[in-house]
C-alpha positions in Angstrom: -106.9 3.6 63.1 -110.7 3.2 64.1 -109.9 -0.5 64.8 -106.9 0.1 67.4 -108.9 2.7 69.0 -111.4 -0.3 69.9 -108.5 -2.5 71.3 -107.0 0.5 73.3 -109.9 1.0 75.1 -110.6 -2.7 75.6 -106.8 -3.0 77.1 -106.8 0.1 79.2 -110.4 -1.4 80.8 -109.0 -4.9 81.4 -105.9 -3.4 83.1 -107.5 -1.2 85.0 -110.0 -3.9 86.5 -107.1 -6.0 86.9 -105.2 -3.6 88.4 -108.6 -3.3 91.2 -108.8 -6.5 91.6 -105.2 -6.8 92.6 -105.4 -4.2 95.5 -108.5 -5.8 97.2 -106.0 -8.3 97.9 -103.6 -6.2 99.3 -105.4 -3.9 101.1 -104.1 -0.5 103.1 -106.2 1.6 105.1 -106.8 4.9 103.6 -104.5 4.5 100.8 -105.5 6.0 97.9 -103.9 5.7 94.9 -103.3 7.3 91.2 -105.2 5.9 88.1 -101.6 5.2 86.7 -100.8 2.5 89.5 -104.2 0.5 88.8 -103.4 0.3 85.2 -99.5 -0.4 85.8 -100.3 -2.7 88.4 -103.3 -4.4 86.4 -100.8 -5.0 83.5 -98.3 -6.4 85.8 -100.9 -9.4 87.9 -101.9 -10.0 83.8 -98.5 -10.6 83.1 -97.7 -12.6 85.9 -100.8 -15.1 85.6 -99.6 -14.9 81.5 -96.0 -16.1 82.4 -97.3 -19.0 84.7 -99.8 -20.3 81.9 -97.0 -19.7 78.9 -94.9 -22.2 81.2 -97.4 -25.6 79.9 -99.8 -23.9 77.1 -99.5 -21.1 74.4 -101.1 -17.8 74.8 -103.9 -18.2 72.1 -107.5 -17.5 72.0 -108.5 -19.8 74.4 -106.0 -19.1 77.4 -107.1 -15.2 76.8 -111.3 -16.6 77.4 -109.5 -18.8 80.4 -108.3 -15.1 81.8 -111.4 -13.9 81.2 -113.2 -16.3 83.0 -110.7 -16.2 86.3 -111.2 -11.9 86.4 -114.9 -12.9 86.5 -114.4 -15.0 89.9 -112.0 -12.8 91.6 -114.4 -10.0 91.2 -117.4 -12.2 92.5 -115.2 -13.2 95.1 -114.1 -9.9 95.7 -117.7 -8.1 95.4 -117.7 -6.2 98.5 -116.9 -2.9 99.1 -115.9 -2.6 95.7 -115.7 1.5 94.6 -115.8 1.9 91.1 -114.1 5.6 90.6 -114.4 8.0 87.5 -111.7 10.6 86.8 -112.7 14.0 87.5 -112.8 15.2 83.4 -112.6 19.0 82.8 -112.5 21.0 79.6 -109.1 22.5 79.3 -106.1 22.5 77.4 -104.7 19.8 78.9 -107.4 17.5 77.6 -106.9 19.0 74.3 -103.5 18.3 74.3 -104.2 14.8 75.4 -106.6 14.0 73.3 -104.1 15.5 69.7 -101.4 13.7 71.1 -103.8 10.1 71.6 -104.7 10.9 67.9 -100.7 11.1 67.2 -100.3 7.8 68.8 -102.8 5.9 66.7 -101.7 7.4 63.3 -97.8 5.9 64.2 -99.4 2.9 65.4 -100.9 2.1 62.7 -98.2 2.6 60.3 -94.8 0.8 59.6 -92.6 -0.9 62.5 -89.4 1.2 63.1 -87.4 -1.0 64.8 -84.8 -3.9 64.0 -85.2 -6.0 66.4 -88.4 -5.8 66.7 -88.9 -7.3 63.0 -85.9 -9.9 63.7 -86.8 -10.9 66.8 -89.6 -9.3 68.9 -92.3 -10.6 66.6 -90.9 -14.3 66.2 -90.5 -14.5 70.1 -94.0 -13.4 70.3 -95.2 -15.8 67.9 -93.8 -19.0 69.4 -95.5 -18.0 72.8 -99.0 -17.9 70.7 -98.7 -20.7 68.7 -96.6 -22.9 71.0 -95.8 -21.7 74.4 -92.5 -22.3 75.8 -90.7 -24.5 73.5 -87.1 -26.3 75.0 -83.8 -25.0 72.9 -85.6 -22.4 70.5 -82.1 -20.0 71.4 -80.5 -22.8 68.8 -82.4 -21.2 66.2 -81.3 -17.8 66.4 -79.2 -16.4 69.9 -81.9 -13.7 70.4 -84.6 -16.0 70.6 -83.4 -16.8 74.2 -83.6 -13.6 75.2 -86.4 -14.2 77.8 -88.7 -11.0 78.7 -92.5 -11.1 80.5 -92.8 -8.0 77.9 -93.2 -10.8 75.1 -96.0 -12.6 77.2 -97.8 -9.6 77.7 -97.6 -8.6 74.0 -99.1 -11.8 72.9 -101.7 -11.7 75.4 -102.8 -8.8 74.1 -102.1 -9.2 70.3 -104.9 -8.9 67.9 -103.6 -9.6 64.6 -100.7 -11.7 63.3 -101.3 -9.6 59.8 -100.8 -6.4 60.9 -97.9 -4.2 62.5 -100.6 -2.7 65.0 -101.7 -6.2 65.8 -98.2 -6.6 67.4 -97.5 -3.1 68.8 -100.6 -2.1 70.2 -99.3 -2.2 73.8 -96.7 -0.3 73.4 -98.6 2.2 71.9 -100.9 2.1 75.0 -97.8 2.7 77.1 -97.0 5.8 75.8 -100.6 6.8 75.8 -100.6 5.9 79.9 -97.3 7.9 80.3 -98.7 11.2 78.8 -101.8 10.7 80.8 -99.5 10.5 84.1 -97.3 13.8 82.6 -100.7 15.8 82.0 -101.9 14.2 85.4 -98.8 15.4 87.5 -98.4 18.6 85.5 -102.0 19.4 87.4 -101.5 18.4 90.6 -98.3 20.4 91.0 -99.8 23.5 89.1 -102.8 22.6 92.0 -100.4 22.6 95.1 -98.8 25.6 93.8 -95.5 23.6 93.1 -94.1 25.8 90.0 -90.7 24.0 90.1 -92.1 20.4 89.9 -94.9 21.5 87.2 -92.3 23.8 85.2 -89.6 20.3 85.2 -92.4 17.8 84.7 -93.6 19.9 81.8 -90.5 19.9 79.8 -89.6 16.1 80.6 -92.8 15.5 78.4 -91.6 18.2 76.0 -88.1 16.3 75.4 -90.2 13.0 75.4 -92.2 14.3 72.3 -89.1 16.1 70.3 -87.4 12.9 70.8 -88.6 10.5 68.3 -87.1 7.4 69.9 -89.2 7.8 73.2 -93.1 8.2 73.1 -93.8 8.4 69.0 -91.1 5.8 67.9 -92.1 3.6 71.1 -95.8 3.2 69.7 -94.0 1.4 66.2 -92.3 -1.0 68.2 -92.5 -4.0 70.3 -89.1 -2.7 72.0 -89.0 -4.4 76.1 -86.9 -0.9 76.9 -89.6 1.7 77.1 -92.0 -0.2 79.5 -89.2 0.6 81.7 -88.3 3.8 80.7 -92.1 4.5 81.8 -92.0 2.6 85.1 -89.1 4.1 86.5 -89.4 7.4 85.4 -93.3 7.6 86.9 -91.7 5.5 90.2 -88.8 7.4 90.8 -90.8 10.5 90.7 -93.2 9.3 93.0 -90.7 8.3 95.6 -88.8 11.5 95.2 -91.7 13.6 96.3 -92.8 11.0 99.2 -93.4 13.4 102.2 -92.4 10.8 104.5 -90.0 7.3 104.5 -93.5 5.5 104.4 -93.3 2.3 102.3 -95.6 1.3 99.3 -95.9 -2.3 97.9 -95.8 -0.8 94.5 -91.8 -0.2 95.6 -91.6 -4.1 95.9 -93.4 -5.6 93.7 -92.4 -3.2 90.2 -89.0 -3.7 90.8 -89.3 -7.3 90.6 -91.7 -6.9 87.6 -89.0 -4.9 85.9 -86.6 -7.6 86.4 -88.6 -10.1 84.4 -88.8 -7.5 81.5 -85.0 -7.6 81.4 -82.3 -8.7 83.3 -80.3 -5.5 83.0 -83.1 -3.4 85.4 -81.4 -5.6 88.4 -80.5 -2.4 90.2 -83.8 -1.7 90.8 -84.3 -4.1 92.8 -82.2 -1.9 96.0 -85.4 0.2 96.1 -87.3 -3.3 96.7 -84.6 -3.8 99.6 -85.0 -0.2 101.0 -88.3 -0.8 101.1 -88.8 -4.1 102.9 -86.2 -2.6 105.6 -88.7 0.3 106.2 -91.7 -2.2 106.7 -89.8 -4.2 108.9 -88.8 -0.8 111.0 -91.9 0.2 110.9 -93.2 -2.8 112.1 -95.4 -3.9 109.5 -94.1 -7.4 108.8 -97.6 -8.6 108.0 -97.9 -6.5 105.2 -94.8 -8.1 103.6 -95.8 -11.5 103.4 -98.3 -11.1 100.2 -95.8 -8.8 98.0 -92.9 -11.1 98.7 -95.0 -14.1 97.5 -96.2 -12.6 94.8 -92.5 -11.1 93.6 -92.0 -14.9 93.6 -94.6 -15.7 91.2 -93.2 -12.9 88.6 -89.7 -14.2 89.0 -89.7 -18.0 89.2 -91.6 -18.9 86.8 -89.6 -15.9 84.4 -86.5 -18.0 85.6 -88.2 -21.2 84.7 -89.1 -19.9 81.3 -85.4 -18.5 80.1 -84.2 -22.3 81.1 -87.0 -23.7 79.1 -86.0 -21.9 76.0 -82.4 -20.9 76.8 -80.8 -23.8 78.7 -79.6 -20.9 81.7 -81.6 -19.2 84.3 -80.2 -15.8 83.6 -79.4 -16.0 79.7 -77.0 -15.2 77.9 -74.9 -14.9 81.0 -74.0 -18.2 82.4 -74.2 -17.7 86.0 -76.1 -20.4 88.3 -76.3 -22.6 86.0 -77.7 -25.2 88.3 -79.5 -27.5 85.0 -78.5 -30.1 82.9 -80.7 -30.1 79.8 -79.9 -31.1 76.0 -80.7 -27.9 74.3 -78.0 -25.6 76.0 -76.9 -23.3 73.2 -72.8 -23.8 71.8 -70.6 -22.3 75.0 -68.6 -20.2 71.6 -71.6 -18.7 70.3 -73.1 -17.7 73.8 -69.5 -16.0 74.7 -69.8 -14.8 71.3 -72.9 -13.0 72.3 -72.1 -11.6 75.5 -68.7 -9.8 73.6 -71.0 -8.2 71.0 -73.3 -7.1 73.8 -70.5 -5.5 75.7 -68.5 -3.6 72.9 -71.2 -3.1 70.4 -72.8 -0.9 73.1 -69.6 0.9 74.0 -69.4 2.2 70.1 -71.6 1.3 67.5 -70.1 -1.6 64.9 -71.3 1.6 62.4 -68.2 3.4 63.5 -65.8 0.5 64.4 -65.9 -2.9 64.5 -65.7 -4.9 67.8 -62.2 -5.7 67.2 -61.2 -1.9 67.1 -63.2 -1.3 70.4 -61.5 -3.9 72.3 -58.1 -2.4 70.9 -59.1 0.8 72.6 -59.2 -0.4 76.3 -59.9 2.4 78.9 -59.8 5.0 75.6 -63.5 3.7 74.6 -65.4 6.4 76.3 -64.4 9.3 74.4 -65.1 7.3 71.4 -68.7 6.2 73.0 -69.8 9.7 73.6 -68.1 11.2 70.4 -70.5 8.4 68.6 -73.9 8.9 70.3 -76.4 9.8 68.8 -77.0 14.1 69.0 -79.8 13.4 71.4 -78.8 10.6 73.6 -75.6 13.6 74.1 -78.1 15.7 75.5 -79.9 13.6 77.4 -76.5 11.8 79.0 -75.3 15.4 79.5 -78.3 17.1 81.2 -79.2 13.8 82.8 -75.9 13.6 85.1 -75.9 17.4 85.7 -79.1 17.1 87.2 -78.0 14.6 89.4 -75.1 16.1 90.4 -77.2 19.2 91.4 -79.3 16.6 93.3 -76.5 15.2 95.2 -75.0 18.8 96.1 -78.4 20.1 97.6 -78.7 16.7 99.6 -75.3 17.5 101.1 -76.5 20.9 101.7 -79.7 20.0 103.3 -81.6 18.3 105.9 -81.6 14.5 105.4 -84.2 13.4 103.2 -83.9 9.7 103.0 -86.8 8.8 99.9 -84.7 11.6 97.7 -81.1 10.0 99.3 -82.2 6.9 98.6 -83.4 7.3 95.1 -80.5 9.3 93.8 -78.2 6.2 95.7 -80.3 3.8 93.6 -80.0 6.0 90.3 -76.0 6.7 90.8 -75.3 2.9 91.4 -77.5 1.5 88.0 -75.6 4.2 85.9 -72.1 2.8 87.0 -73.7 -0.9 86.3 -75.3 0.3 82.7 -71.8 2.0 82.2 -69.9 -1.0 82.7 -72.0 -3.6 81.8 -73.6 -2.3 78.4 -74.1 1.8 77.7 -76.6 2.0 75.4 -78.9 5.1 76.5 -81.8 3.0 75.8 -81.1 0.6 78.5 -81.5 3.4 81.1 -83.9 6.1 79.0 -86.3 6.2 82.9 -83.3 7.0 84.5 -81.7 10.0 82.3 -85.3 11.1 82.3 -85.5 11.4 85.2 -82.1 12.8 85.7 -83.3 15.7 83.4 -86.6 16.0 85.7 -83.8 16.8 88.7 -82.1 19.1 86.0 -84.9 21.7 85.7 -86.5 21.1 89.0 -83.2 22.4 90.4 -82.5 25.0 87.3 -86.2 26.6 88.0 -85.2 26.9 91.9 -83.2 30.0 91.1 -86.0 32.0 89.6 -88.0 34.3 92.4 -90.7 35.1 90.2 -92.6 32.3 89.8 -95.7 34.1 87.9 -93.3 34.1 84.9 -92.9 30.5 85.4 -96.8 29.7 85.3 -97.0 32.1 82.0 -94.2 30.1 80.3 -95.8 27.3 81.1 -99.3 28.1 79.9 -97.5 29.3 76.2 -95.5 26.0 76.3 -98.9 24.1 76.4 -100.5 26.7 73.4 -97.2 25.9 71.4 -97.4 22.0 72.3 -100.9 22.1 70.9 -99.9 23.9 67.9 -97.0 22.1 67.4 -98.8 18.5 67.5 -101.7 19.7 65.7 -99.5 20.6 62.8 -97.9 17.4 63.0 -101.3 15.0 63.3 -102.2 16.9 59.8 -98.9 16.7 58.3 -97.7 13.2 59.3 -100.2 11.4 57.0 -100.1 13.7 53.9 -96.2 13.5 53.2 -96.3 9.8 54.2 -98.8 7.6 52.6 -97.8 4.7 54.9 -99.3 6.6 57.6 -103.0 6.5 56.1 -104.6 3.9 57.4 -107.7 4.9 58.5 -109.6 1.6 59.7 -107.0 -1.2 60.7 -103.0 -1.2 60.6 -100.5 -1.5 57.9 -100.1 -5.0 56.6 -96.9 -6.4 58.2 -94.2 -7.3 55.5 -94.0 -11.2 54.3 -90.8 -11.5 53.2 -90.5 -14.6 50.7 -88.3 -17.4 51.8 -86.4 -20.5 51.6 -87.6 -23.6 52.9 -85.1 -26.7 54.4 -86.5 -29.4 55.8 -84.6 -31.2 59.0 -86.1 -34.5 60.2 -89.2 -33.4 58.7 -89.6 -30.1 60.1 -89.5 -27.4 57.7 -87.5 -24.2 58.6 -87.7 -20.8 56.8 -84.7 -18.6 56.0 -86.3 -15.1 54.9 -85.1 -13.1 51.8 -84.1 -9.5 51.7 -87.1 -6.9 51.6 -87.6 -3.4 51.7 -84.2 -2.1 51.2 -83.5 -3.4 55.0 -80.0 -4.0 56.1 -80.0 -7.0 56.8 -82.8 -10.2 56.3 -85.5 -10.4 58.9 -88.6 -12.8 59.7 -91.4 -9.9 60.3 -94.4 -12.5 60.9 -93.1 -15.6 59.1 -94.5 -18.7 59.8 -92.4 -20.7 62.5 -89.8 -21.8 62.9 -88.0 -18.9 60.9 -84.5 -18.4 61.0 -81.3 -16.9 59.5 -79.0 -19.7 59.3 -79.3 -23.4 59.6 -76.5 -24.6 61.9 -74.6 -27.7 60.9 -75.0 -29.4 64.1 -79.2 -28.5 64.3 -81.7 -31.1 65.1 -85.2 -31.5 66.0 -85.9 -32.7 70.0 -88.6 -34.8 68.3 -90.8 -35.7 65.3 -92.8 -32.4 66.7 -91.8 -28.6 67.0 -93.0 -28.1 70.5 -90.2 -30.9 71.4 -87.8 -28.2 70.4 -84.0 -27.9 69.5 -80.7 -28.8 70.2 -77.2 -29.2 68.9 -75.5 -32.5 68.0 -72.5 -33.1 69.9 
């Protein structure tokens, strides 16, 4: 845990530093931003630089030193008019809550990883970035190694140990910490503005995130790239919803472009970028568009190029816009089978029905989908849909508020797209949490006595402090795998069977830890789960990549 504290502070300060530098190149007069904006935008800046570098070099210690040198150089160039700010800190219940929560995040982050995908292919994808950069055709080792995400590049940049769980999951834990800070900051802001209705809603969403393991706490045990989407969507949509005027901000353009590189299924949020683009033009601020649009291209183009390098298609696993003729494209039948699996597995998990049974349901899959959701996902979906419905009704009654109208419209379109493509709630947790915020926000408007809401809020904070304190003490007492006071838990190392093809050693791990499937964890590269009979290296070196013989 002590090791994690040090690295969490270093990474947070690095992102803050990068965010300050970023906004020096994108100045806006009289524009003040919350600290969370600097943190998120700083992370995006470092990610964009890493995404460009990884096309040519691995993300190793030399890369990190080079990036540090670049930041120092940019700081020297933009050294004039630098304003250093320190947030106002007062001893309060909110501060106590934040530090208790930080301790819980450290506790879980230092423990075991808790996600199949992280142990099966996330860590392996990150290791490929760290050791080799972008290798042609690693999709042919395992179809999920072709799932490119800029999040893996970010994790590769900030990971500090290939032997421990926390060495890989630390960046996810930091996002949990930042989101907690934002919740508390937003709550205090609404309180100062005497907006008890919004303060109550944001506080209850925070409680929901703490109660459901899969959200804030569970995220700190994975390298999952859905949670960064959850955090940014919730943050961004809430900020836009409360915008007093339809005054566009560059974050409305840049953050959606970044989320597209995190996961392609996030494409509906580009509608917010389009909305901001139109507003900039309408308000005759065309010059302010040039740099943000150029920067978006620097985010998206390297991402698409790297996807082609590792998977053969720019939008893998989809095969749309295939303009390349490379010899490492995966077998079309494997890709079609993967797309079919993604579609039908997310309708009804194979725990209940196999893929063929789900296909046979036809339109009747919707009741089965809802029936087999986890209980907490059912609560999230029902509450979120109700909140969005309330908002639509209220917007029809009230005068037009373009920001609220646009953000609600994007929310609905995104949910429609998600429901058609792959309706797993974790893909849209950000939207669902925003919907819950809307539900609680509109529900509390029926309360006339806001003094009772303020009393309830104070009581909830005390209960949260008490509950989280109990959790913090009881967790390591009951489970010894969470007693890692100095450094994180060691990453499991499964025994492997080795196979040599054209001088290159391939490793297939064995089943460990009573898992339902075999997982590579941090096994030495290349690690895979089965060897395709036509698999061949493209050269004598791993860097040359892999393909399937015709």
